[in-house]
N, C-alpha and C positions, 0 to 999 in steps of 0.2 A: 612643267609638270602640274597636272590639275590636282587639286587640294581634296582631300579625302576627309569627309567629315567624321571629327571624334563624335558626334551625336550618333553615329550610326555604326562607331567601331565595337570591338569587341573583347572577349575575354577569352582563355585558352589553358586547358588543363593538359599536362603532358609530363610524363615521367621522364624527364631529361634532365641534363647538366647545363647549367647555363655559362656560353662562353662570353665572359666578360672581364675586365681588369679587376685586380684586387683592391685597387683604390675605392674608399667608400666614403661617402659624406652622411657622418651620422646626425642626421638634422631632417626634420620632417617638412621644413619649408623651403619655398622657392619664391623670391620677391622679386619685384619689377627691377630689370637691370642684373640680376644674376641668369646664369645659364646651366644647364645640366648637358655635361657631355657624357660620350662614351668612356666609361671607367669610374664615374662619379654615380650616386644613387640617394634618393631620399629614404629615410627609414622612420617608420611610425614611432611615435613616442615608446609604445610598449615594445617595440622591437618584433612586431608580430608579420608587419608587411614591410616590402621595399618596392622601390619604382626605379629602374635602370633600363638601359640599353642592352640588350640580350641577344644571342642567336641560338636556337633550337639544335641541341646535340645529343641523339639518342645516345643510352649508357650500352645498350646492346652492341656486340662488334659488328655482327652482320648488318645492323640497321645503320651503325656508324660510317660505315665504308659506302653502303648505297646512299645514304644521305650526302655524305661528301661527294661523291660522284654526280650526284643529281643538282643540289642546291647548295653550294657552299658559301654563299654570299648573302643570305637573307637574314637582316636583323630587323629588331622588333624594340619598340618601347612599351614596357607593360609593368605592370602590378602582380606579385608572387608572394607566396607564402616565406618570410624571411627566416622563420625558425624551424621549418620542416625540410630534413636533408634530401627528400625527394623532390626535385626543383617543380614546381606546380603554380602556374600561372593563374589568374583570376580574371585579368582585364589585360587586353592589349591595344594600343592606342592607332596604330598603324595596320590596323588589320587586313586589308587587302591593297597596301601599299609598302612592301618591304624595302628596307634600306639596304642598299648594295655597298660591298666593300668599298668601292672607289668613291663613294659619298660619306663614307662613316666619320672620317676625321673633320670633316666639314659640317656635320649634321648634329644639332643641338635643340633640346626644349626650353622656351623661354616664354617669358609673357611680353606680347607684343605691344606695339604703341598704342592700338585700339583696344588693349585689355584682354584680348584673347589669348588662351593656351595654345601654342603652336609648336609643332617640331618643324624646322626649316634647316635647309642646306645652305650654307655659304660658299658660293662657288662663282669664280670668275667676276668679283664684286657684286654679285647680285644675290638675292635673297629669295629662294624659291620655296613655297609653303608646301610640305608634305601633308600636314594634317592640320586642323584647326578646330576649336571648339564652337566659333561662330557664335558668341554670345550676344555680340552686338547685334545680331540679326533677330535675337530672341527675347529682349527685353525694349519695352516700349520708352524709359526714362534714362536713355545714356546719359545725359547731362547731369545727372545728380551724382554720378560716379566718377570717381577720381582715379582714372586710370594708373596714374603713376604710384599708387597706393595697394593695388590688386596684388594679392598673393594667393600662390596655390599649395595646399597643404595635404599631406597623407594622413589621414586619419588612422587612429587604433583600430576602426572597422574594417581598413582596408579600402575606404572610400577616398578617392582623389578629388578635392574640392577647390574651387575657386571662390575666394571670399573678397568683400570691398577692400578690406585692411586688416591689418594684425588685430586691430582691435574690435573687429565688427564680425557679427554672426551671419550676415547677409550673404547666402550662397547665389553666386551669379550662375554656376555650373557645377555639375557632380557626375563623376563616373558612375554611381549607383543607378542614375537615372538613364543610362545607355548601355545595359548590358548585353552580353550575346550568349554563352552557353553556361555562364556561372551565375549563381544567387549568393551572397554571403549574408550571413546574418545581419540583420538591420537593415536590409534593402527590400523596396518593395518590388512585388512583380503583380502588374496590374494596368490599369488604366486611367485616365482622367476623363470624368464623364462629360465636361464642360469644353475641354479644348479636344477630346480623342485622341491624346497623346496615348502611346501605349508602349510600356517597357516590356518588352518580349525578348525571348532568347532564341538565337540561331545557330545551329550547332557549327563546330569548326569544320574545314575541310579534310583533313587529314592529321596525323600526329606530328606533322612537321609544318604544317599550314595552317595557318588560322583563319584564312578566309572563308568567306561565307559558305556554308555546307548544305545539306538536303534537308533539314529537318528545323521547323518552326514550332514554338508553342507560346500561346499568348492568352490573355484572358479577353473574350469577347463578350459583347453586351448582352446579349441573347443566348449563347452557346455555354458559356462559362468556360473553365480552360480546354482549350482546342490545341490538339496535335496534329500538324499535317506536314506531309512531303513537299516541298515548296515549289518544286520545277512544275508539278502537276496539279497543285491546290488539292490534293487527296487530303481528307480528314480521316484519320484511321484510329483516334480516340479522343475522346474528351469527358470531361467531367462537369456537370452542371453546378452551377454556383447556387447558395443558399437561397440566393433571391428568386431564382428561377425555378428550382426544386427543392423538394422535401430531402434531398441527399444531401449531406454537409460532410465534406472533405475532412474538416479539422478534428471533430471528433474520433473518426476512424483512424486518422494518423497519430493523433495522440496515445491512442490504445495500443497500436502497433508499435510506437516508439518506445513506450513505458513498459511494455512487455520485454523489451531488448535491455540486457543489461548494460551493453554498451552506451546505450542512448537514454536510458531512464534518467529523466530531470536534466538532460542536457540540451533538448531541442523543445523549444515551446513556441509552435506555430500558431498563429493567429489570422483571422479574416477581419477586413473593415471593408463596410458599405455605407456610405454617407451621401450626401447631395453633390459633393464635389469628386469623390473618388470610389474606386472599387479596388482592393488588392489584397493580396495575401503576403504574409511576411512571417519571419520567424526569428526568435532570438536564441541566444545561449548563455545561461545564467553564468557559465563557468568559462570566463575570459580567456584562461589559459588553454582551453580545448580549440582544436581546429576543425572547422566544418564547412562542407560548402554543398549547395546543390547544383546538379548538372544536368544538361542536355547534351548525352555523348554522340559521337560521330554515327553512331549506328542508330540513333533514334530512341535511345533508352532515357527515363527519367530516373536518376539516381540521387539518393543522399549518402554522402561520403562523410567519414570521420576518421581522423588519422590516430592510428593505433600505435602509441608510445612502445608498447611492449613488442609488436611485431615489426615496428618501424616501416610501417606501409599504410596506405589507404585502405580502409574497409567500407564497401558498401553495405550499410544497415539498412537501405530501403530502395527497391527498385518497382518502378509501377508496371513494368511487363517482366514476368518471371521467364516467359520464352523470348529466347534471343531474336526469333523469327517474326514476332508479333509486329514490329514496325515496319511500315509500307517499304518495299524495295530495298530492304536494307542490305541485300547481297548485290544488288545491281542487275541489270539484264543478262537474261540467257543463264542464269544462275539457279541452284536448289539450296533451300537452307534446312537444315537440320538442328533443332534446338538442344539435341543432347549429344552433338558431334561436337569435336573440337579438332580443327575450326569448325565454325557451324555453317561457313559459304564453301559452295563448291560449284564448280561449272559443271553445265549439262553434259551429256554425252556428247564426245568428239567435238566438245567446244574448249577453249583454251584462255586463260585470262589476257584480257586485252592490255593491261599494263601490270606485270609482276611487280615494278617497281611501286607502282600507288598502292598495291594490295599490301605491301611488306610495310605501309604506313598507314592502314585501315583506311583507304579511300578505296572504295569499292563501285565508286559510281560509273566506271566502263564497264564493269561486268566483265562477260566473256564475249568470245567472237568464234565463229565456225573455223574449224579446221581444214574443212573441204567446201568450196562453193556449191550452191544447189545446181543440179543440172534442169533446166527448164526454160523454154523459149517459147514464144508466141509468133505464130505467121502472119503473113498480111491479110489472112480470112478470119483473125482472132481464133486460131485454133492454137490451143496450148498443148506443147510435148513435155513430158517430164519423165526421168526415170528415177526419181526421188522415191525414197521410202520412209516409214515410220518405225520410231522408237517408242515404246510405251514407257511411261514414269508413272509408275502405281503408288495410289494413297497419297496425293498431293492436294494442295488447295489449288484451284485454277487461277491462270494468271489476270492481271488487270484488263479491263475493258474488252470482253470478249464481242464478237459478231454473231449473231443468231442467225443461221441459214435455215429457215421454215421449210423450204420445199425437200431438203434432205429427211428422210423419214426412217431411214436405216442407218446403221453405221458404215456399211459401205458406200451409200450415196455421200454421208457425210466426209468420207475420207476422199471420194472423187472429186467433191467440191473444192476440198482445200488444194487438192492436184491441179485443178483447173485452173488456179490462180498463180502466178509466180511470185506474188507478194506474201502468199499464205504460208506461215511457219510453222503452226501447230493446229490441231483440232483435238475437240473431245466430243464425245456421244454417252451422255448420261441421261436416264429417264426419258428416252425419246427425244431428246432436245441435241441438237447439233449445234456447236459453237466453234468457230474459227478465230485465230489471231493473224493480223497481218503487220504487226509492229513488234517492237522489242519485249520480250516476256517477262514480266516483272511480278515480283512476290509470289513464286512458286516453292511452296513449304511442304517439306514430307510431314506425314503423318509422325509425330514424336511423343504423342500422349499427354503432351503439357498443355499447350492452348489448340491446337492443332490435331482433330481426330477425323479428318476428311477421307473419304475411301475412293474419290474421283481419280480417274486416270487419264493421263495427258499424253499425246502421241505427237512426239516431237519428229518432224520434218528434217532428215538427214540425205546427204548423198548416197546413193546405193553403194559405192564402194566402202563407206565408212561403217557399213553394217555387215556382221559376221552372218553366215548363212542361217545358222541357229536363232538369230534375233530378228531376221528379216518378216516384214510383214507386210502383205500386200492387200 
């Protein structure tokens, strides 16, 4: 089994109930020679965070039955809020390499003989490494470190740290350096100017899958904070850093947070830029409060605060007011409506490719046609099609259009699309003909929030899918 580096591992937010043994180890430290197994856990000294093996189990009855039928045996090791009744993880070690039930009793977390923090599976008298911190590869003077004295500690901040010894403050590795979709108070979000190392966030794949999702946010050297759709490297939002622009996020964010009674004096954001590093960080003077910054499945940037009164997480700040702003948030061949619930829906005569995935907020597969298009090309390159078009009014046009300059009328634009079996849609606006031959992404309805588009998109459908009153030639 190939190792999955903890250096690239992540964190996960999910309103679920953990499936784990009731056995608890009320200790924040694991030393060389000790192991953490299923049923045991490390707890920070303040009781705020815990580390153990767990399985995601949705509390919703329908989601629970769907989850059990789909993925009943995926287990993870992670850090979560120990004192919040809604199970909320903030870091997961084996993000892309779940532990299965048949390996569970043979799986343990320990400090290896070379000083690395590893998740291993002891099977058939062999040791298979599931995950490793690989600190040996990241330090230059290993001879000065006594691997027999290395310890791992879960700090009050939620940071899992490898130290040289019980009496040493030397940090060999820490989970705060390798976040995925959550940043906790005291953790840096930014880059090392000397080494180029970047602490970036990657959204999770779904509510039950902490694997790498579609969205990435990081601090780049020339652009500032950049949020992009990873598969296509599409940058759809960025905020310049103070070093490259007169715009400064910190005073804007402070003013907003101080104006909200839920966050006034609770969150203190800062920005640091020196010869070595550039990063954003925030602290919370009230250590009894629970807060986190997240990049969610749909590409939204949120600041979340636990409400004791409501017994729920409250989103106190969201970078995108409109749920449709993130690129391709609903997947291909969908329409997004920011004022609807749910805000994602399939296009006319399309159906969800995987309703099971949609049930857990994974819409990357989008929607597929109910009826294949009727189109053929002869040996003489003559295309024949009986397909027709359905208009979708007042929407943003999809990603990556192709211009047809020779089409100077809407009729010619429609014929140009019908003349290619790969063409799925066309639009004719301001005497400009555009066609699309790939999956349609980011088609958003005019919802009056961030989208006020008046464009019309003509979706190609099989003739039998269109009622006579809707047909357009």
